PyMOL commands that place a pseudoatom at each C-alpha (Angstrom):
pseudoatom trace, name=CA, resn=UNK, resi=1, chain=A, elem=C, hetatm=0, pos=[219.197, 230.393, 72.233]
pseudoatom trace, name=CA, resn=UNK, resi=2, chain=A, elem=C, hetatm=0, pos=[218.224, 226.579, 73.558]
pseudoatom trace, name=CA, resn=UNK, resi=3, chain=A, elem=C, hetatm=0, pos=[220.863, 225.457, 71.523]
pseudoatom trace, name=CA, resn=UNK, resi=4, chain=A, elem=C, hetatm=0, pos=[223.929, 227.439, 73.386]
pseudoatom trace, name=CA, resn=UNK, resi=5, chain=A, elem=C, hetatm=0, pos=[222.164, 226.474, 76.393]
pseudoatom trace, name=CA, resn=UNK, resi=6, chain=A, elem=C, hetatm=0, pos=[222.063, 222.755, 75.483]
pseudoatom trace, name=CA, resn=UNK, resi=7, chain=A, elem=C, hetatm=0, pos=[225.541, 222.968, 74.245]
pseudoatom trace, name=CA, resn=UNK, resi=8, chain=A, elem=C, hetatm=0, pos=[226.888, 223.956, 77.538]
pseudoatom trace, name=CA, resn=UNK, resi=9, chain=A, elem=C, hetatm=0, pos=[225.797, 221.821, 79.638]
pseudoatom trace, name=CA, resn=UNK, resi=10, chain=A, elem=C, hetatm=0, pos=[227.064, 219.390, 77.680]
pseudoatom trace, name=CA, resn=UNK, resi=11, chain=A, elem=C, hetatm=0, pos=[230.746, 220.819, 77.454]
pseudoatom trace, name=CA, resn=UNK, resi=12, chain=A, elem=C, hetatm=0, pos=[230.318, 220.901, 81.533]
pseudoatom trace, name=CA, resn=UNK, resi=13, chain=A, elem=C, hetatm=0, pos=[228.842, 217.470, 81.769]
pseudoatom trace, name=CA, resn=UNK, resi=14, chain=A, elem=C, hetatm=0, pos=[232.599, 216.788, 80.860]
pseudoatom trace, name=CA, resn=UNK, resi=15, chain=A, elem=C, hetatm=0, pos=[234.192, 219.206, 82.465]
pseudoatom trace, name=CA, resn=UNK, resi=16, chain=A, elem=C, hetatm=0, pos=[236.141, 217.919, 85.895]
pseudoatom trace, name=CA, resn=UNK, resi=17, chain=A, elem=C, hetatm=0, pos=[233.940, 219.829, 88.326]
pseudoatom trace, name=CA, resn=UNK, resi=18, chain=A, elem=C, hetatm=0, pos=[230.624, 218.098, 86.886]
pseudoatom trace, name=CA, resn=UNK, resi=19, chain=A, elem=C, hetatm=0, pos=[229.963, 215.516, 89.078]
pseudoatom trace, name=CA, resn=UNK, resi=20, chain=A, elem=C, hetatm=0, pos=[230.166, 218.259, 92.516]
pseudoatom trace, name=CA, resn=UNK, resi=21, chain=A, elem=C, hetatm=0, pos=[228.250, 220.649, 90.319]
pseudoatom trace, name=CA, resn=UNK, resi=22, chain=A, elem=C, hetatm=0, pos=[225.124, 217.307, 90.274]
pseudoatom trace, name=CA, resn=UNK, resi=23, chain=A, elem=C, hetatm=0, pos=[225.427, 216.841, 93.243]
pseudoatom trace, name=CA, resn=UNK, resi=24, chain=A, elem=C, hetatm=0, pos=[224.895, 220.657, 94.734]
pseudoatom trace, name=CA, resn=UNK, resi=25, chain=A, elem=C, hetatm=0, pos=[222.061, 220.890, 92.100]
pseudoatom trace, name=CA, resn=UNK, resi=26, chain=A, elem=C, hetatm=0, pos=[220.844, 217.193, 93.462]
pseudoatom trace, name=CA, resn=UNK, resi=27, chain=A, elem=C, hetatm=0, pos=[221.169, 218.175, 97.201]
pseudoatom trace, name=CA, resn=UNK, resi=28, chain=A, elem=C, hetatm=0, pos=[219.281, 221.784, 96.724]
pseudoatom trace, name=CA, resn=UNK, resi=29, chain=A, elem=C, hetatm=0, pos=[216.550, 220.686, 94.541]
pseudoatom trace, name=CA, resn=UNK, resi=30, chain=A, elem=C, hetatm=0, pos=[215.510, 218.414, 97.675]
pseudoatom trace, name=CA, resn=UNK, resi=31, chain=A, elem=C, hetatm=0, pos=[214.932, 221.457, 99.577]
pseudoatom trace, name=CA, resn=UNK, resi=32, chain=A, elem=C, hetatm=0, pos=[214.704, 224.661, 97.853]
pseudoatom trace, name=CA, resn=UNK, resi=33, chain=A, elem=C, hetatm=0, pos=[216.202, 225.037, 94.121]
pseudoatom trace, name=CA, resn=UNK, resi=34, chain=A, elem=C, hetatm=0, pos=[213.282, 224.346, 91.436]
pseudoatom trace, name=CA, resn=UNK, resi=35, chain=A, elem=C, hetatm=0, pos=[215.256, 222.942, 88.941]
pseudoatom trace, name=CA, resn=UNK, resi=36, chain=A, elem=C, hetatm=0, pos=[215.545, 218.957, 88.912]
pseudoatom trace, name=CA, resn=UNK, resi=37, chain=A, elem=C, hetatm=0, pos=[219.248, 217.217, 88.598]
pseudoatom trace, name=CA, resn=UNK, resi=38, chain=A, elem=C, hetatm=0, pos=[218.217, 216.005, 85.482]
pseudoatom trace, name=CA, resn=UNK, resi=39, chain=A, elem=C, hetatm=0, pos=[218.963, 219.013, 83.566]
pseudoatom trace, name=CA, resn=UNK, resi=40, chain=A, elem=C, hetatm=0, pos=[222.577, 218.361, 84.599]
pseudoatom trace, name=CA, resn=UNK, resi=41, chain=A, elem=C, hetatm=0, pos=[222.615, 214.448, 84.831]
pseudoatom trace, name=CA, resn=UNK, resi=42, chain=A, elem=C, hetatm=0, pos=[221.383, 213.795, 81.434]
pseudoatom trace, name=CA, resn=UNK, resi=43, chain=A, elem=C, hetatm=0, pos=[224.304, 215.172, 79.149]
pseudoatom trace, name=CA, resn=UNK, resi=44, chain=A, elem=C, hetatm=0, pos=[226.823, 213.889, 81.822]
pseudoatom trace, name=CA, resn=UNK, resi=45, chain=A, elem=C, hetatm=0, pos=[225.230, 210.875, 81.329]
pseudoatom trace, name=CA, resn=UNK, resi=46, chain=A, elem=C, hetatm=0, pos=[224.863, 210.643, 77.626]
pseudoatom trace, name=CA, resn=UNK, resi=47, chain=A, elem=C, hetatm=0, pos=[228.952, 212.249, 77.183]
pseudoatom trace, name=CA, resn=UNK, resi=48, chain=A, elem=C, hetatm=0, pos=[230.202, 209.149, 79.736]
pseudoatom trace, name=CA, resn=UNK, resi=49, chain=A, elem=C, hetatm=0, pos=[227.451, 206.457, 79.379]
pseudoatom trace, name=CA, resn=UNK, resi=50, chain=A, elem=C, hetatm=0, pos=[229.937, 204.289, 81.386]
pseudoatom trace, name=CA, resn=UNK, resi=51, chain=A, elem=C, hetatm=0, pos=[229.848, 206.923, 84.710]
pseudoatom trace, name=CA, resn=UNK, resi=52, chain=A, elem=C, hetatm=0, pos=[226.113, 206.203, 84.862]
pseudoatom trace, name=CA, resn=UNK, resi=53, chain=A, elem=C, hetatm=0, pos=[225.902, 204.579, 87.875]
pseudoatom trace, name=CA, resn=UNK, resi=54, chain=A, elem=C, hetatm=0, pos=[228.556, 206.372, 89.178]
pseudoatom trace, name=CA, resn=UNK, resi=55, chain=A, elem=C, hetatm=0, pos=[226.264, 209.634, 88.313]
pseudoatom trace, name=CA, resn=UNK, resi=56, chain=A, elem=C, hetatm=0, pos=[222.717, 208.063, 89.557]
pseudoatom trace, name=CA, resn=UNK, resi=57, chain=A, elem=C, hetatm=0, pos=[224.630, 207.142, 93.124]
pseudoatom trace, name=CA, resn=UNK, resi=58, chain=A, elem=C, hetatm=0, pos=[225.897, 210.828, 93.469]
pseudoatom trace, name=CA, resn=UNK, resi=59, chain=A, elem=C, hetatm=0, pos=[222.140, 212.043, 92.443]
pseudoatom trace, name=CA, resn=UNK, resi=60, chain=A, elem=C, hetatm=0, pos=[220.619, 209.630, 95.009]
pseudoatom trace, name=CA, resn=UNK, resi=61, chain=A, elem=C, hetatm=0, pos=[223.280, 210.600, 97.949]
pseudoatom trace, name=CA, resn=UNK, resi=62, chain=A, elem=C, hetatm=0, pos=[222.928, 214.391, 97.628]
pseudoatom trace, name=CA, resn=UNK, resi=63, chain=A, elem=C, hetatm=0, pos=[218.932, 214.270, 96.917]
pseudoatom trace, name=CA, resn=UNK, resi=64, chain=A, elem=C, hetatm=0, pos=[218.635, 212.356, 100.392]
pseudoatom trace, name=CA, resn=UNK, resi=65, chain=A, elem=C, hetatm=0, pos=[220.640, 214.507, 101.886]
pseudoatom trace, name=CA, resn=UNK, resi=66, chain=A, elem=C, hetatm=0, pos=[218.826, 217.566, 100.794]
pseudoatom trace, name=CA, resn=UNK, resi=67, chain=A, elem=C, hetatm=0, pos=[215.582, 215.911, 101.412]
pseudoatom trace, name=CA, resn=UNK, resi=68, chain=A, elem=C, hetatm=0, pos=[217.183, 215.890, 105.098]
pseudoatom trace, name=CA, resn=UNK, resi=69, chain=A, elem=C, hetatm=0, pos=[217.871, 219.683, 104.921]
pseudoatom trace, name=CA, resn=UNK, resi=70, chain=A, elem=C, hetatm=0, pos=[213.932, 220.211, 103.318]
pseudoatom trace, name=CA, resn=UNK, resi=71, chain=A, elem=C, hetatm=0, pos=[212.652, 217.599, 106.589]
pseudoatom trace, name=CA, resn=UNK, resi=72, chain=A, elem=C, hetatm=0, pos=[214.724, 220.129, 109.069]
pseudoatom trace, name=CA, resn=UNK, resi=73, chain=A, elem=C, hetatm=0, pos=[213.499, 223.078, 107.216]
pseudoatom trace, name=CA, resn=UNK, resi=74, chain=A, elem=C, hetatm=0, pos=[209.824, 222.368, 107.695]
pseudoatom trace, name=CA, resn=UNK, resi=75, chain=A, elem=C, hetatm=0, pos=[210.107, 220.659, 111.179]
pseudoatom trace, name=CA, resn=UNK, resi=76, chain=A, elem=C, hetatm=0, pos=[212.401, 223.953, 112.124]
pseudoatom trace, name=CA, resn=UNK, resi=77, chain=A, elem=C, hetatm=0, pos=[210.426, 226.563, 110.423]
pseudoatom trace, name=CA, resn=UNK, resi=78, chain=A, elem=C, hetatm=0, pos=[207.440, 225.321, 111.333]
pseudoatom trace, name=CA, resn=UNK, resi=79, chain=A, elem=C, hetatm=0, pos=[207.874, 226.187, 115.462]
pseudoatom trace, name=CA, resn=UNK, resi=80, chain=A, elem=C, hetatm=0, pos=[208.639, 229.228, 114.993]
pseudoatom trace, name=CA, resn=UNK, resi=81, chain=A, elem=C, hetatm=0, pos=[206.377, 230.691, 111.504]
pseudoatom trace, name=CA, resn=UNK, resi=82, chain=A, elem=C, hetatm=0, pos=[203.915, 228.366, 110.707]
pseudoatom trace, name=CA, resn=UNK, resi=83, chain=A, elem=C, hetatm=0, pos=[202.141, 227.295, 114.165]
pseudoatom trace, name=CA, resn=UNK, resi=84, chain=A, elem=C, hetatm=0, pos=[201.835, 231.379, 115.450]
pseudoatom trace, name=CA, resn=UNK, resi=85, chain=A, elem=C, hetatm=0, pos=[199.943, 232.091, 111.793]
pseudoatom trace, name=CA, resn=UNK, resi=86, chain=A, elem=C, hetatm=0, pos=[197.949, 229.119, 112.819]
pseudoatom trace, name=CA, resn=UNK, resi=87, chain=A, elem=C, hetatm=0, pos=[197.458, 230.112, 116.127]
pseudoatom trace, name=CA, resn=UNK, resi=88, chain=A, elem=C, hetatm=0, pos=[196.002, 233.539, 115.105]
pseudoatom trace, name=CA, resn=UNK, resi=89, chain=A, elem=C, hetatm=0, pos=[193.438, 232.405, 112.821]
pseudoatom trace, name=CA, resn=UNK, resi=90, chain=A, elem=C, hetatm=0, pos=[192.076, 229.745, 114.926]
pseudoatom trace, name=CA, resn=UNK, resi=91, chain=A, elem=C, hetatm=0, pos=[193.374, 226.698, 112.912]
pseudoatom trace, name=CA, resn=UNK, resi=92, chain=A, elem=C, hetatm=0, pos=[195.884, 224.886, 114.873]
pseudoatom trace, name=CA, resn=UNK, resi=93, chain=A, elem=C, hetatm=0, pos=[193.444, 221.746, 115.177]
pseudoatom trace, name=CA, resn=UNK, resi=94, chain=A, elem=C, hetatm=0, pos=[192.964, 221.626, 111.187]
pseudoatom trace, name=CA, resn=UNK, resi=95, chain=A, elem=C, hetatm=0, pos=[196.464, 221.486, 110.944]
pseudoatom trace, name=CA, resn=UNK, resi=96, chain=A, elem=C, hetatm=0, pos=[196.728, 218.727, 113.737]
pseudoatom trace, name=CA, resn=UNK, resi=97, chain=A, elem=C, hetatm=0, pos=[193.631, 216.910, 111.732]
pseudoatom trace, name=CA, resn=UNK, resi=98, chain=A, elem=C, hetatm=0, pos=[195.879, 217.481, 108.340]
pseudoatom trace, name=CA, resn=UNK, resi=99, chain=A, elem=C, hetatm=0, pos=[199.106, 216.315, 110.109]
pseudoatom trace, name=CA, resn=UNK, resi=100, chain=A, elem=C, hetatm=0, pos=[197.964, 212.832, 111.029]
pseudoatom trace, name=CA, resn=UNK, resi=101, chain=A, elem=C, hetatm=0, pos=[195.934, 212.015, 107.838]
pseudoatom trace, name=CA, resn=UNK, resi=102, chain=A, elem=C, hetatm=0, pos=[199.218, 212.512, 106.259]
pseudoatom trace, name=CA, resn=UNK, resi=103, chain=A, elem=C, hetatm=0, pos=[201.407, 211.304, 108.236]
pseudoatom trace, name=CA, resn=UNK, resi=104, chain=A, elem=C, hetatm=0, pos=[199.102, 207.809, 107.993]
pseudoatom trace, name=CA, resn=UNK, resi=105, chain=A, elem=C, hetatm=0, pos=[199.850, 208.333, 104.076]
pseudoatom trace, name=CA, resn=UNK, resi=106, chain=A, elem=C, hetatm=0, pos=[203.045, 210.203, 104.069]
pseudoatom trace, name=CA, resn=UNK, resi=107, chain=A, elem=C, hetatm=0, pos=[205.332, 207.107, 102.742]
pseudoatom trace, name=CA, resn=UNK, resi=108, chain=A, elem=C, hetatm=0, pos=[203.265, 206.993, 99.744]
pseudoatom trace, name=CA, resn=UNK, resi=109, chain=A, elem=C, hetatm=0, pos=[203.323, 210.977, 99.135]
pseudoatom trace, name=CA, resn=UNK, resi=110, chain=A, elem=C, hetatm=0, pos=[207.319, 210.914, 99.284]
pseudoatom trace, name=CA, resn=UNK, resi=111, chain=A, elem=C, hetatm=0, pos=[207.583, 207.711, 97.483]
pseudoatom trace, name=CA, resn=UNK, resi=112, chain=A, elem=C, hetatm=0, pos=[205.669, 209.211, 94.494]
pseudoatom trace, name=CA, resn=UNK, resi=113, chain=A, elem=C, hetatm=0, pos=[206.769, 213.030, 94.829]
pseudoatom trace, name=CA, resn=UNK, resi=114, chain=A, elem=C, hetatm=0, pos=[210.491, 210.971, 94.643]
pseudoatom trace, name=CA, resn=UNK, resi=115, chain=A, elem=C, hetatm=0, pos=[209.653, 209.826, 91.412]
pseudoatom trace, name=CA, resn=UNK, resi=116, chain=A, elem=C, hetatm=0, pos=[207.817, 211.434, 89.491]
pseudoatom trace, name=CA, resn=UNK, resi=117, chain=A, elem=C, hetatm=0, pos=[208.133, 215.857, 88.235]
pseudoatom trace, name=CA, resn=UNK, resi=118, chain=A, elem=C, hetatm=0, pos=[206.313, 216.788, 91.414]
pseudoatom trace, name=CA, resn=UNK, resi=119, chain=A, elem=C, hetatm=0, pos=[207.924, 219.078, 93.074]
pseudoatom trace, name=CA, resn=UNK, resi=120, chain=A, elem=C, hetatm=0, pos=[210.328, 217.034, 96.091]
pseudoatom trace, name=CA, resn=UNK, resi=121, chain=A, elem=C, hetatm=0, pos=[210.818, 219.975, 97.957]
pseudoatom trace, name=CA, resn=UNK, resi=122, chain=A, elem=C, hetatm=0, pos=[207.673, 220.649, 98.929]
pseudoatom trace, name=CA, resn=UNK, resi=123, chain=A, elem=C, hetatm=0, pos=[206.892, 216.861, 100.164]
pseudoatom trace, name=CA, resn=UNK, resi=124, chain=A, elem=C, hetatm=0, pos=[210.347, 217.167, 102.420]
pseudoatom trace, name=CA, resn=UNK, resi=125, chain=A, elem=C, hetatm=0, pos=[209.252, 220.282, 103.740]
pseudoatom trace, name=CA, resn=UNK, resi=126, chain=A, elem=C, hetatm=0, pos=[205.897, 218.952, 104.741]
pseudoatom trace, name=CA, resn=UNK, resi=127, chain=A, elem=C, hetatm=0, pos=[207.146, 215.913, 105.956]
pseudoatom trace, name=CA, resn=UNK, resi=128, chain=A, elem=C, hetatm=0, pos=[209.164, 217.578, 108.450]
pseudoatom trace, name=CA, resn=UNK, resi=129, chain=A, elem=C, hetatm=0, pos=[206.318, 219.861, 109.108]
pseudoatom trace, name=CA, resn=UNK, resi=130, chain=A, elem=C, hetatm=0, pos=[204.025, 217.323, 109.759]
pseudoatom trace, name=CA, resn=UNK, resi=131, chain=A, elem=C, hetatm=0, pos=[206.362, 214.901, 112.262]
pseudoatom trace, name=CA, resn=UNK, resi=132, chain=A, elem=C, hetatm=0, pos=[206.278, 212.797, 109.443]
pseudoatom trace, name=CA, resn=UNK, resi=133, chain=A, elem=C, hetatm=0, pos=[208.745, 209.577, 110.780]
pseudoatom trace, name=CA, resn=UNK, resi=134, chain=A, elem=C, hetatm=0, pos=[212.161, 210.485, 110.059]
pseudoatom trace, name=CA, resn=UNK, resi=135, chain=A, elem=C, hetatm=0, pos=[213.225, 206.774, 109.422]
pseudoatom trace, name=CA, resn=UNK, resi=136, chain=A, elem=C, hetatm=0, pos=[210.020, 205.940, 107.010]
pseudoatom trace, name=CA, resn=UNK, resi=137, chain=A, elem=C, hetatm=0, pos=[211.065, 209.782, 105.278]
pseudoatom trace, name=CA, resn=UNK, resi=138, chain=A, elem=C, hetatm=0, pos=[214.586, 208.778, 104.946]
pseudoatom trace, name=CA, resn=UNK, resi=139, chain=A, elem=C, hetatm=0, pos=[213.227, 204.984, 103.859]
pseudoatom trace, name=CA, resn=UNK, resi=140, chain=A, elem=C, hetatm=0, pos=[210.908, 206.072, 101.280]
pseudoatom trace, name=CA, resn=UNK, resi=141, chain=A, elem=C, hetatm=0, pos=[213.571, 209.046, 99.784]
pseudoatom trace, name=CA, resn=UNK, resi=142, chain=A, elem=C, hetatm=0, pos=[216.224, 206.184, 99.092]
pseudoatom trace, name=CA, resn=UNK, resi=143, chain=A, elem=C, hetatm=0, pos=[213.511, 204.199, 97.390]
pseudoatom trace, name=CA, resn=UNK, resi=144, chain=A, elem=C, hetatm=0, pos=[211.838, 207.041, 95.277]
pseudoatom trace, name=CA, resn=UNK, resi=145, chain=A, elem=C, hetatm=0, pos=[215.067, 208.840, 94.422]
pseudoatom trace, name=CA, resn=UNK, resi=146, chain=A, elem=C, hetatm=0, pos=[217.340, 205.788, 93.523]
pseudoatom trace, name=CA, resn=UNK, resi=147, chain=A, elem=C, hetatm=0, pos=[214.108, 204.337, 91.491]
pseudoatom trace, name=CA, resn=UNK, resi=148, chain=A, elem=C, hetatm=0, pos=[214.078, 207.591, 89.546]
pseudoatom trace, name=CA, resn=UNK, resi=149, chain=A, elem=C, hetatm=0, pos=[217.776, 208.230, 89.422]
pseudoatom trace, name=CA, resn=UNK, resi=150, chain=A, elem=C, hetatm=0, pos=[218.957, 204.814, 88.594]
pseudoatom trace, name=CA, resn=UNK, resi=151, chain=A, elem=C, hetatm=0, pos=[215.977, 204.487, 85.868]
pseudoatom trace, name=CA, resn=UNK, resi=152, chain=A, elem=C, hetatm=0, pos=[217.253, 207.353, 84.099]
pseudoatom trace, name=CA, resn=UNK, resi=153, chain=A, elem=C, hetatm=0, pos=[220.712, 206.486, 84.319]
pseudoatom trace, name=CA, resn=UNK, resi=154, chain=A, elem=C, hetatm=0, pos=[219.922, 202.544, 82.748]
pseudoatom trace, name=CA, resn=UNK, resi=155, chain=A, elem=C, hetatm=0, pos=[217.310, 204.341, 79.982]
pseudoatom trace, name=CA, resn=UNK, resi=156, chain=A, elem=C, hetatm=0, pos=[220.361, 206.583, 78.538]
pseudoatom trace, name=CA, resn=UNK, resi=157, chain=A, elem=C, hetatm=0, pos=[222.987, 203.769, 79.158]
pseudoatom trace, name=CA, resn=UNK, resi=158, chain=A, elem=C, hetatm=0, pos=[221.444, 200.948, 76.748]
pseudoatom trace, name=CA, resn=UNK, resi=159, chain=A, elem=C, hetatm=0, pos=[219.455, 203.862, 74.956]
pseudoatom trace, name=CA, resn=UNK, resi=160, chain=A, elem=C, hetatm=0, pos=[221.919, 206.853, 74.878]
pseudoatom trace, name=CA, resn=UNK, resi=161, chain=A, elem=C, hetatm=0, pos=[222.600, 207.476, 71.712]
pseudoatom trace, name=CA, resn=UNK, resi=162, chain=A, elem=C, hetatm=0, pos=[219.257, 207.142, 69.921]
pseudoatom trace, name=CA, resn=UNK, resi=163, chain=A, elem=C, hetatm=0, pos=[217.817, 209.144, 72.953]
pseudoatom trace, name=CA, resn=UNK, resi=164, chain=A, elem=C, hetatm=0, pos=[220.693, 212.083, 72.704]
pseudoatom trace, name=CA, resn=UNK, resi=165, chain=A, elem=C, hetatm=0, pos=[220.055, 212.301, 68.935]
pseudoatom trace, name=CA, resn=UNK, resi=166, chain=A, elem=C, hetatm=0, pos=[215.905, 212.611, 69.902]
pseudoatom trace, name=CA, resn=UNK, resi=167, chain=A, elem=C, hetatm=0, pos=[216.861, 215.112, 72.626]
pseudoatom trace, name=CA, resn=UNK, resi=168, chain=A, elem=C, hetatm=0, pos=[218.806, 217.087, 69.666]
pseudoatom trace, name=CA, resn=UNK, resi=169, chain=A, elem=C, hetatm=0, pos=[216.552, 216.955, 66.813]
pseudoatom trace, name=CA, resn=UNK, resi=170, chain=A, elem=C, hetatm=0, pos=[213.291, 217.580, 68.926]
pseudoatom trace, name=CA, resn=UNK, resi=171, chain=A, elem=C, hetatm=0, pos=[215.196, 220.097, 71.573]
pseudoatom trace, name=CA, resn=UNK, resi=172, chain=A, elem=C, hetatm=0, pos=[212.814, 223.161, 71.720]
pseudoatom trace, name=CA, resn=UNK, resi=173, chain=A, elem=C, hetatm=0, pos=[210.003, 220.761, 72.570]
pseudoatom trace, name=CA, resn=UNK, resi=174, chain=A, elem=C, hetatm=0, pos=[211.648, 218.962, 75.148]
pseudoatom trace, name=CA, resn=UNK, resi=175, chain=A, elem=C, hetatm=0, pos=[212.316, 222.197, 76.579]
pseudoatom trace, name=CA, resn=UNK, resi=176, chain=A, elem=C, hetatm=0, pos=[208.860, 223.437, 76.405]
pseudoatom trace, name=CA, resn=UNK, resi=177, chain=A, elem=C, hetatm=0, pos=[207.881, 219.744, 77.976]
pseudoatom trace, name=CA, resn=UNK, resi=178, chain=A, elem=C, hetatm=0, pos=[210.161, 220.470, 80.674]
pseudoatom trace, name=CA, resn=UNK, resi=179, chain=A, elem=C, hetatm=0, pos=[208.727, 223.767, 81.744]
pseudoatom trace, name=CA, resn=UNK, resi=180, chain=A, elem=C, hetatm=0, pos=[204.787, 222.672, 81.325]
pseudoatom trace, name=CA, resn=UNK, resi=181, chain=A, elem=C, hetatm=0, pos=[205.778, 220.158, 83.700]
pseudoatom trace, name=CA, resn=UNK, resi=182, chain=A, elem=C, hetatm=0, pos=[207.946, 222.038, 85.906]
pseudoatom trace, name=CA, resn=UNK, resi=183, chain=A, elem=C, hetatm=0, pos=[205.129, 224.447, 86.325]
pseudoatom trace, name=CA, resn=UNK, resi=184, chain=A, elem=C, hetatm=0, pos=[202.024, 222.161, 86.334]
pseudoatom trace, name=CA, resn=UNK, resi=185, chain=A, elem=C, hetatm=0, pos=[203.812, 220.796, 89.143]
pseudoatom trace, name=CA, resn=UNK, resi=186, chain=A, elem=C, hetatm=0, pos=[204.113, 223.755, 91.263]
pseudoatom trace, name=CA, resn=UNK, resi=187, chain=A, elem=C, hetatm=0, pos=[200.377, 224.176, 89.878]
pseudoatom trace, name=CA, resn=UNK, resi=188, chain=A, elem=C, hetatm=0, pos=[199.005, 221.419, 91.648]
pseudoatom trace, name=CA, resn=UNK, resi=189, chain=A, elem=C, hetatm=0, pos=[201.121, 222.319, 94.755]
pseudoatom trace, name=CA, resn=UNK, resi=190, chain=A, elem=C, hetatm=0, pos=[199.399, 225.532, 95.059]
pseudoatom trace, name=CA, resn=UNK, resi=191, chain=A, elem=C, hetatm=0, pos=[195.962, 224.776, 93.778]
pseudoatom trace, name=CA, resn=UNK, resi=192, chain=A, elem=C, hetatm=0, pos=[195.546, 221.146, 95.346]
for i in range(1, 192): cmd.bond("trace and resi %d" % i, "trace and resi %d" % (i + 1))
show_as sticks, trace
zoom trace
């Protein structure tokens, strides 16, 4: 099953609509979607290494646009849903204190979450709900996502065939590792 999914993704990576699908996944992943664009980006670059920089650019632009949607969700839904709940439990003061602390270090949170496997959507929504400076948020998002996607593109462009061989020989292990990281990220969000 895993091998068929991988083969299907490699075929999609060379389809005429692959770049649009990648843009959609990158956009949604920054605000609501749980699966990172790397799942499509990697086979796309392996299939067409000469387009690595274009693929990274599409991921970057779509991801930052999706991050703005996440920020908007946090800003708008917090006022309509989150704040009344905090008021009901008498915790608005606590949130104000948390928001102040978060905004002092928010750029670092965006940078770390944007580069690592940590679910970026959590940080985008949290940044909107705490009112993190929008220019700071955008700059940190561009830097973090740029580093992440261009680093992946560079590694695959320069070391593509060995990486592809490694992935194909250890596909089951790679699949398990991916989901362990994904679930670990959700666990950290829930319990930290």
